[in-house]
C-alpha positions as CSV (number, residue, x, y, z in Angstrom):
1,M,121.1,71.1,111.7
2,I,119.7,70.8,108.3
3,R,116.1,71.7,109.8
4,F,117.7,75.0,111.0
5,I,119.0,75.7,108.0
6,K,116.2,74.9,105.8
7,R,113.9,76.8,108.1
8,L,116.2,79.7,108.1
9,L,115.8,80.2,104.2
10,I,112.1,79.8,104.6
11,Q,111.7,82.7,106.7
12,S,114.4,85.2,105.3
13,F,113.1,84.3,101.5
14,L,111.8,87.8,100.6
15,P,114.3,89.6,102.5
16,V,117.1,87.8,100.1
17,I,114.9,88.5,97.1
18,L,114.8,92.3,98.1
19,V,118.4,92.5,98.6
20,L,119.5,90.6,95.6
21,T,116.9,92.8,93.4
22,Y,118.8,95.7,94.9
23,L,122.1,94.3,93.9
24,G,121.0,93.4,90.4
25,F,119.6,96.8,89.7
26,G,123.2,98.5,90.9
27,L,124.8,96.3,88.6
28,V,123.1,96.9,85.7
29,E,122.8,100.8,86.3
30,P,125.6,102.4,88.5
31,Q,123.9,105.2,89.6
32,F,121.2,103.1,91.4
33,F,123.5,103.1,94.7
34,S,124.0,106.8,94.6
35,G,122.8,108.8,97.7
36,Q,121.2,111.0,95.6
37,N,118.8,107.8,94.4
38,F,118.5,106.4,97.8
39,F,117.2,109.6,99.4
40,N,114.8,110.0,96.0
41,I,113.3,106.6,97.2
42,L,113.1,107.2,100.2
43,K,111.2,110.8,99.6
44,Q,108.9,109.2,97.3
45,S,107.9,105.9,99.7
46,S,107.3,108.4,102.8
47,Y,103.8,108.7,101.8
48,L,103.4,104.7,101.6
49,V,105.4,104.4,105.1
50,M,102.9,106.7,106.9
51,L,99.8,105.3,105.6
52,A,101.2,101.7,106.2
53,A,101.9,103.0,110.2
54,A,98.4,104.5,110.1
55,Q,96.8,101.2,109.2
56,M,99.3,99.5,111.8
57,V,97.5,101.2,114.5
58,V,94.3,100.6,113.1
59,L,95.4,96.5,113.0
60,I,96.9,96.9,116.8
61,T,93.7,98.6,118.0
62,R,91.5,96.0,116.6
63,G,89.7,98.2,114.1
64,F,89.3,101.3,115.8
65,D,89.0,103.7,112.9
66,L,89.2,107.3,113.1
67,S,89.7,107.8,109.3
68,V,87.3,110.2,107.4
69,G,85.1,108.8,104.6
């Protein structure tokens, strides 16, 4: 049981830190939890998400890259 808990903590370390950071920012600035801020974050990160998805396709296809440049 202790090994299971230890492994779970190791595997979920980054998501836990992300959630704690999100909650920390929300406690400092209450408007951080607003819907407008949430959609603003989604809008600003959409380009990075598209780039990461394209790079994932390159990695899955083992380097078959059709990029320009």
